[in-house]
N, C-alpha and C positions, 0 to 999 in steps of 0.2 A: 787391374790387371785384364787386359782384353782377352776374347775367346782365341783369338788368332794366337796372341803369345802362350797361352794356356796348351793350346794344339802343340805349337812347336818345342815347347818344353816336354811334353809327354813324349812325341815322336822321337826325341835325342835322350830318351834314358836309355840306360845301360838294359842290355836284355835280360841281366839277371834281376832288376831291380824288382821289387815289391809291386809296384803298380803294373809292369810288363807280365810279369808272371801271376798276377789276378786277371790281366786281360788274356792270357793265354789258358787259363784255368777255366774261364767263361765261356769259350769256345764250344759249340756242339760238335758231337763227332762229323756231322757233313761237313761243317766248316773247316775241321781239322783235315778231313780228306781233301777238299778242294785247295787248301793250302798247300797240302803234300804234292799235289800233282802239279801244281804250278810253280812249286820251289824253286827259287834262284838266289842259292846262297852268295853268288858274286854280287847282289845287289844289297845285301845286311851289310851292318857295321861289326867290324871285328875289332877286339883289342889287341894289343902287341902279343900279349899272352896265348890269344887264340890263335895267331899267325903263326906264332914259333911252334904251337903245339899242331898245327896243319903240316908244318915243316918236318917235322918229327915221324908224324905218320905218311907221310909220303917218303921218307927215307927207310923206315922200318919197312913199308910194302915194298920198296924197290930192292933193299936185304932179303926179303923173303922170297921175292921173284928170282934174284940171282942165285940165291941157295938152292931153291927148286929147280932152276933150269941147268945149274950146274951137274944136277943128280939123274936128268933125263935125258933122253936122245934129243937130238935137235928138233926133231919133227914132232915130238911130243910136248915140247917146252910150251909154257901158256905164253900169251902176249904180254908185255910189258904192263904195269899198272899205270892206270890214270891218276894224276895228282888231285888231289881235294880241291875242289872249286873255291875260288877265293873272292873276296869283294873287290870289283874293280877290274876282275879279270875276265875276259869273256872265254865261255867253252871253247876247248879245241875242236876244229872242224875236223871230222874223220877224211884219212884220204882216200880220194876217188880210186875204185876198183877198177883194173882194165880189162874190159869184157874180152871175149873171144872174138868178136866181128871187130872191135877196134884194134885189138892187137893185130889181126890179119892186116886190116887197112893201113896201120902204120909200119908192119913189114915190108908191104908192096911198096909204099912211098920210100921207105929208107933203101929199098934195093932197085930203085929206079923204075917201078911200074907205073903206071896211071892211074890215078884213083877215080 
């Protein structure tokens, strides 16, 4: 068996395998912290069970948000929860906020004013 073939086999082991667990357990605290900062779960490999569990988590968070929002004033309601990031899906981009200056310029343009 070539070294390349061995590397490919190890890279495609399930995350819960003994080999991957041993590799994770061998990491130093600094390496774990570095990976936590650079974590990108959307680049990982998830099984169908993990995908379904993420869906359940998203729906539970949405139900909790709806329940809390229904019992609070609209101004006090929290923002809706973000879905769990999944493999192959890019992170949602935040909507840009409209600044006061931009709003004033837009208002002038809409009402026929010169920019």
